[in-house]
C-alpha positions in Angstrom: -110.5 121.2 123.4 -108.0 118.4 123.2 -105.3 118.3 120.7 -104.5 115.4 118.6 -101.5 113.8 120.6 -103.7 114.1 124.1 -106.4 112.1 122.1 -104.3 110.1 120.8 -102.9 109.0 124.1 -106.2 109.1 125.9 -107.5 106.4 123.0 -104.4 104.3 124.0 -105.0 104.3 127.1 -108.4 103.2 126.8 -107.5 100.6 125.0 -104.5 99.3 127.2 -107.1 99.5 129.9 -109.2 97.6 127.9 -106.4 94.9 127.4 -105.8 94.4 131.2 -109.8 93.9 131.6 -110.4 91.2 129.4 -108.4 88.5 131.3 -105.8 88.0 128.6 -103.0 89.8 130.2 -101.6 89.2 134.0 -101.4 92.7 135.2 -98.7 92.0 137.7 -96.4 90.0 134.9 -96.8 93.3 132.8 -95.9 95.6 135.7 -92.7 93.0 136.2 -91.9 92.9 132.7 -91.8 96.8 132.8 -90.0 97.2 135.9 -87.3 94.6 134.6 -87.3 96.2 131.2 -86.3 100.1 133.1 -83.9 98.6 135.0 -81.9 96.8 132.5 -82.4 99.9 130.1 -80.7 101.6 132.9 -77.7 99.3 133.7 -77.3 99.5 129.9 -77.0 103.1 129.8 -74.2 103.2 132.8 -72.4 100.5 131.0 -72.4 102.2 127.8 -71.4 105.5 129.2 -68.5 103.7 131.4 -67.5 102.4 127.5 -67.6 105.7 125.9 -65.7 107.5 129.0 -63.1 105.3 128.6 -62.4 105.3 125.1 -61.9 108.9 124.9 -59.8 109.0 127.5 -57.7 105.6 125.8 -57.5 108.5 122.6 -56.8 111.1 124.6 -53.9 109.5 126.2 -52.7 108.6 122.6 -52.2 111.9 121.5 -50.2 113.0 123.8 -46.9 112.3 122.0 -48.2 114.6 119.1 -46.2 117.9 119.2 -49.0 120.5 119.2 -52.4 118.5 120.6 -50.2 116.9 123.4 -50.8 119.7 126.0 -54.7 120.4 124.8 -54.9 116.3 125.0 -53.5 116.8 128.8 -55.5 119.2 129.6 -58.5 117.9 128.4 -58.2 114.8 130.2 -57.3 115.9 133.4 -60.3 118.1 133.3 -62.4 115.1 132.3 -60.8 112.7 135.1 -61.8 115.5 137.9 -65.5 115.8 137.1 -66.0 112.0 136.2 -65.0 111.6 140.3 
């Protein structure tokens, strides 16, 4: 017995196969576009992660001047830098 999700996925697979078999969609072009989409999304995730880490480090470096938060900020900043390398 199949679950509802399995049935929906099987139905979607059948529909995609029928679309490819109909000849309206170029299979090679569709696979190439899916490959490029995966490459670009991975590249975007790396760039986004780099920007977030840079902003966190910048924010922590600005907190070093505060009396009670400064030592905590320094320890967090050094631990992030060590894990980032």
